[in-house]
Each structure stands twice: as structure tokens, then as C-alpha cells.
C-alpha positions as CSV (number, residue, x, y, z in Angstrom):
1,M,5.6,-5.4,0.2
2,A,3.0,-6.6,-2.2
3,Q,3.0,-7.2,-5.9
4,I,0.0,-5.5,-7.5
5,Q,-1.5,-5.7,-11.1
6,P,0.5,-3.1,-13.0
7,I,-1.1,0.4,-13.1
8,T,0.2,3.6,-14.7
9,L,1.1,6.4,-13.0
10,W,1.5,10.3,-14.1
11,I,4.9,11.3,-12.7
12,Q,6.6,14.8,-13.4
13,G,5.1,14.6,-17.0
14,Q,5.9,11.1,-17.7
15,T,3.8,7.8,-17.5
16,K,5.4,5.2,-15.3
17,T,4.3,1.8,-14.4
18,A,4.1,0.6,-10.9
19,N,4.1,-3.1,-10.0
20,A,4.8,-3.1,-6.1
21,F,2.9,-1.7,-3.0
22,D,4.2,-1.0,0.4
23,L,2.3,-0.2,3.5
24,S,3.3,0.8,7.1
25,I,1.8,2.4,10.1
26,V,2.6,5.9,10.8
27,N,0.5,6.4,14.0
28,D,-2.0,4.2,15.8
29,D,-3.9,5.5,18.9
30,L,-4.8,1.8,19.5
31,S,-8.4,2.6,20.0
32,T,-10.1,4.4,17.2
33,R,-7.8,5.4,14.2
34,A,-4.5,4.8,12.4
35,V,-2.4,6.6,9.8
36,L,-0.8,4.4,7.2
37,Y,1.9,5.5,4.8
38,Y,1.8,3.7,1.4
39,R,4.4,3.7,-1.5
40,L,3.8,2.6,-5.1
41,G,6.8,1.5,-7.3
42,T,8.3,-0.4,-9.9
43,Q,10.1,-3.7,-9.0
44,T,12.7,-5.3,-11.4
45,E,14.7,-8.3,-11.1
46,S,18.2,-8.8,-12.3
47,A,21.4,-10.6,-11.7
48,E,22.1,-8.2,-8.9
49,G,18.8,-9.1,-7.2
50,T,15.6,-7.1,-6.5
51,Q,15.5,-3.5,-7.1
52,T,12.4,-1.3,-6.3
53,V,12.1,2.4,-7.4
54,W,9.3,4.2,-5.6
55,L,7.2,6.5,-7.7
56,Q,4.3,7.8,-5.4
57,D,3.6,7.9,-1.9
58,G,1.2,9.1,0.6
59,N,-1.1,8.6,3.9
60,L,-4.1,6.9,4.3
61,T,-6.3,7.2,7.4
62,I,-8.5,4.2,8.9
63,D,-11.0,5.0,11.6
64,G,-14.6,4.0,12.7
65,E,-16.1,0.6,11.9
66,D,-13.1,-0.3,9.3
67,Y,-10.7,0.3,12.2
68,Q,-12.6,-1.9,14.6
69,T,-12.9,-4.6,11.9
70,W,-9.1,-4.4,11.4
71,D,-8.6,-5.0,15.1
72,A,-10.7,-8.0,15.3
73,Y,-9.5,-9.7,12.0
74,A,-7.7,-12.8,12.6
75,D,-4.8,-12.0,9.9
76,A,-4.6,-8.2,10.6
77,N,-1.8,-7.6,7.9
78,E,-3.8,-9.1,5.0
79,W,-6.9,-7.2,6.1
80,I,-5.0,-4.0,6.2
81,Y,-3.3,-4.5,3.0
82,N,-6.5,-5.5,1.1
83,W,-8.2,-2.4,2.7
84,A,-5.5,-0.1,1.6
85,A,-5.5,-1.3,-1.9
86,Q,-9.3,-1.0,-2.0
87,Q,-8.9,2.7,-1.0
88,L,-6.2,3.1,-3.5
89,N,-8.0,1.3,-6.3
90,I,-5.3,-1.2,-7.0
91,T,-5.4,-4.9,-7.1
92,I,-2.8,-7.0,-5.2
93,I,-1.9,-10.3,-6.9
């Protein structure tokens, strides 16, 4: 999970602020493309610990030159988080 610059989302007729971003692989053919699952949410700290309420989710597909670059990058996790953040127009902090 990554912290993001807070963004405002429209959720069921209300504005909500997201400050957390999570990303995982749904499917990867290990050759040409992968499907990623993302979540945007609000993370808060309290005496009981950290809690995240997920507000929005969806899928992203990476293929072509981007997939090949991801595969070759030394820190693949950092690269794919940054790629996904760019696709979603969010900023990781």
C-alpha cells in the first residue's frame, strides 16, 4: 500500500477523500500483458491502530512496451506502482 496526495472522489452522491492506494496483480501471462487490481481509500490512525476504508476500486491492463519495461526494471514493484498512479492521475507521496 502507498500513501497518495489526497484526492476527492464522488462516491454515492457524496465527496470522499482518498489518501491511500493499493495495487495487486489479478492475472499475468508472464509474456505480454497483466491485469492489475487497484483500490483507493481513506487511511486513518487511531489508538487502535491504522484503519483503511476502501472507497473505489477497478482494474488496469498493462501490455506492449510498458509491460516489457516493467519486466526489465530493477525495482519492478516501485515501477508498477508509479505506472498505475500515472494511469489514475494520482501522486504517490
